[in-house]
Each structure stands twice: as C-alpha cells, then as structure tokens.
N, C-alpha and C positions, 0 to 999 in steps of 0.2 A: 555241647550244651552249656548254658550259663544260668541254670535255674536259681542260683544263689547269689547273683549279682546284687551288691548292696546289703547282703546279709552278714551277720556276725555269728559265728559258732564257737562254743566252748565245749571241749571234749576232755573229760577226765580219763585218765589212763591213756592219753593220746600219744605217749612216747613209744609204744610198742604194740604189736599184734593188731587186734580189731580196731583199737583206738587210733593207732597210727594210720591204718588203711582208711578209716573214716575221715581223719584230718585231710589226707591226700585227696579223697573224693570231693569233699567240700571245697578245698582249694582249687581243684581242677574245674569246678563248676562255678567259680567266681566269688566264693565267700572269703571273708577275712576270718582266720581261724586261730584260736588259742589251744595249744596242747598242754594240759596240766598233768604232771606225772612226777615221780621221784627219780626216774632215769629215762634217757631218750636214746633211741637209735640215732646213728650219725645222720641219716637222711630225712629226719622228721621235718615236715614243713610247718610254716606258720610261726606264731609267737610261742615260745617255749617258756613255761612258768613252772618252776619246781614247787610241787604242791603235795602236802600230806592231806589226803582227803578226809582223814579222821579228825583233823583240827579245824574248828570253826574259824579261827583267825586266819589260817592259811587259805581256806576255801574262799572266804569272803574277800580276802586281799587279792586272790587270783581273779575272781570275778570283777572286782573293782578295777584292777589293772586292765582287764580286757575291755571294759566299758570305756575307760579313759583313752586307751591307745587305739581302739577300733571304732569308737563312737557309738556303742550300744551293745545290745545282746538280743539275738533273735532265736538262737538254737542252743539247746543243751543236750549233750549225749553223755551218759555216765557209763564209761567202760572200765573204770578202775576196779581191779579185783585181785585177790590172792587166793591160794588154796593152802590148806593145812590138813591134808587128808589123813584119816585113820579110822579104824573101827571104833564103835562106841565105847568099848571097854578100855581102849587105849587113848581116847581123845582127852587132851588136857584142857584145863581152864584157859590157859594162854592161847591154845589153838582155837578154841571156841571164840574167845573174845576178839582175837585178831581178825578172824574172818567176818564175824558179825559187824565189827566196827568198820572195817573197810567197805563192805558191800552195803549194809543198811544205813549206818550212820553217814558214811561217805555220800551215798545217794541222796539221803535226806538233806544234808547240809548243802549240797550242790543245787538241789531242786529249790530249797528255800531261798538261797541267795539269788538264783536266776529268776525266780518268779517275780520278785520285786520289780526288776527291770522290764520283764515282759508285760506285766500288768500296766506299768507306766506307759509302755510303748503301744499298748492296745492289742497285743497278741504275741504268740511265739509257738515254738515247737519243742517238745521234750521227748527224747527216746531213752528209756532206761533199759539197761542190759541185764537180762536174766539168763537162764540156761535150761536145757532139758533136764538137768540135774534137779530142778525144782520139783520134778515128778518123782524123785527118789533115786538114789544111786549108792550102791554099797561103798562104804568107806568115806562118804561125804556128808555126814549128818549136819555138820556146821554149814557147809557150802549149800546144801539142798535147802536148809532152813532159810538161809540168807536170800537165796535166789527166789524161793517161794514168796518171801516177804516183799521182794521188789515187785512182784506181780500184783500183790495187794496194794502196794504203794501207788503203782501205776493207775489202778482203777479209782482209788480215792482222789489222787491228784486230778485225774480227768474230770471227776465230779465237781471238785472244788474250783478248778481253774477254767472250766468250760465257759462260764459266763464272761470271762475276760478274754475270750478268743484264743486260749492257749490249748493246743492239742497235746495230749500226753499218751504215748504208746510204749509198748515193751517189745523187745526182740529177744527171743530165747534161742540161742544157737545150739546146734548139736555139736558133733565132733568137728573141731576146726584146728588145722595145723597151726600150732603156736607154742611159745615157751611154756605156757601153762599145761597144755596136754603132754608136752615132753616131760614135765615134772611128774605127771600122773604115770606115764610109762616107766619112769625111773622108780617110782614108789612101788609098783607092782613087779618090777624086775624084768620088764620086757624091752628089748631094743626098740627104739622109737619107730624105725622103719617097719618092724613087724606089727607094732601097735597100730600104726596107720593103715597097714594092709588089712588087718582084722576089722578095723572100724569101717573101711571101705566095703568089705564083703558083707557087712551087716546093714549097709545103707542102700535103699532101693535104687538110687541113682548110680550106685557102683563106684562112688568116689568120696573122699573126705572133703570137708569144706575148707575154703581159704578165707583169710580175713576180708578180702575184697568181696566175697559173696555176701558177707554180713553187712559190709559198708554200703552195698548197693540197696539193700532193703532199708537200712537206716536213712539213706538219702531220699528214698521215695517217701518215707513217712514224714520227713522234714520238708517236703516240697509242697507246692500248691496242689499237686495231683491228689494229695491225701488230706485235703482240707476238711472233709467230712468223716475222717477216721480218728477216733479218740477212745481211749480206755481199752484198747485191744492188746492181746498178747499174741505175737506171731512167732511160731516155731519155725526156725530156718534150719532144717536138719536133713535135707536131701530125700525126704519121704514123709509119710504120715506119722 
C-alpha cells in the first residue's frame, strides 16, 4: 500500500519503541518522515532531528526543518514520553515536573507548531499518544495525570481544529513490549520476561502488544479511511 504518498509526517519520540515503529510504517507506505527524539536506534528511518520536546525553540526548529526539507507537514504523532514512577509519598517534585513537561508540554508544543502548517495547507492529521494508565495505575500518579491530560487535549484540539479539516485523535496503548515497560519491570523488581508473561496472562488476546500493533492503528487514524473520525480515544490493549 502507499496510503501516504506525497504526505509528510513528524513523529516525536520517533527514535525508539512505538515512535520508531510508526516512522517505519509511514515510510513503508510512502510518506516522507521526520523522527524527532533525543536518541535514536541504529535502524531508524527518515530524517532524524535531535529534539527536546520540552523546549519550544527545539520543537519549532524541528518542525521548521521538516517543512523545509520535506516540503510541508500533513501528519503529527506525539510519542515522546518518559516515566518516573513512584508511590505518591515518595514522588519528588523533579519526578512530577519531568513527566508533566515531557508529555503535556511536549505534546502541546508539537501540536501548536504543527497546526500552523496544517491550517495553511487546508488540513492534516494528529494522533496524540496516551496510555491505559490514564485510567489510574499504582505508582504512576504523574504519568497517569499526564496521559489523562493528553486525552483532554485531544478532544479540545479536535473541536478547535475541525473547521480547518484537521482530524485529532488519541491512541491509548496497554502493555507494549518496550524500553519503558522494561523500566517498569525493573522498578518493581520483576525480570522482564516474567513481567511480560504476567501481562499476557491478563490480556484477553493472550499476548502482549508490540510497537507495530500500535503503529498500525496510528496509521489508520492518519489515513483517508479515518476522514470522519476525530476527537476519539482508542484503547489498544488486546481486550476491553
């Protein structure tokens, strides 16, 4: 398929995990892609731009470079994220601020920079990445608050940008095999293989998610097949 021939995609957190898989999916379907991140796996495709998503100057420069080198901007996916897990009585100000800044400020800055170009071009697609942790998860007060905020951001952006033909949706993954979930396993003192097995046992489909599972849903939401879908939060968790 070449659903994204002639399209330009900008993916924050595109250097690893879900973001990397999303970059690969867009590239495979014909898009010109920028991966914006602080570090990159060796096989990341597309234009790689080192970007601190908490910095307005860095985000706006990365978007401007994308537009200059690729000729425009049609798609934004915000995958950049970190975790600083702890129970509420142990959570520090720095842990709170870092997670909120990366997820909420980072998503806001990327969306604000991208929408200017999308409005000028007469439309676009945004997919913001939340998490099932938005529903609450022990030891993730900061992360849950940030991911819940992204869902509210999605619905508000969909309302504001709909008249400009910009679709804004949210994908909330469940357990996905990644460096981030490996960090969670390390925090609670469980070998990653055991952590994955336990997660699979609690999933109706009987397996954990892979980054490509999430990338495929993101690609659908950014395609013409989802032209009448906006303001939605889609949980991709292998079950209800």
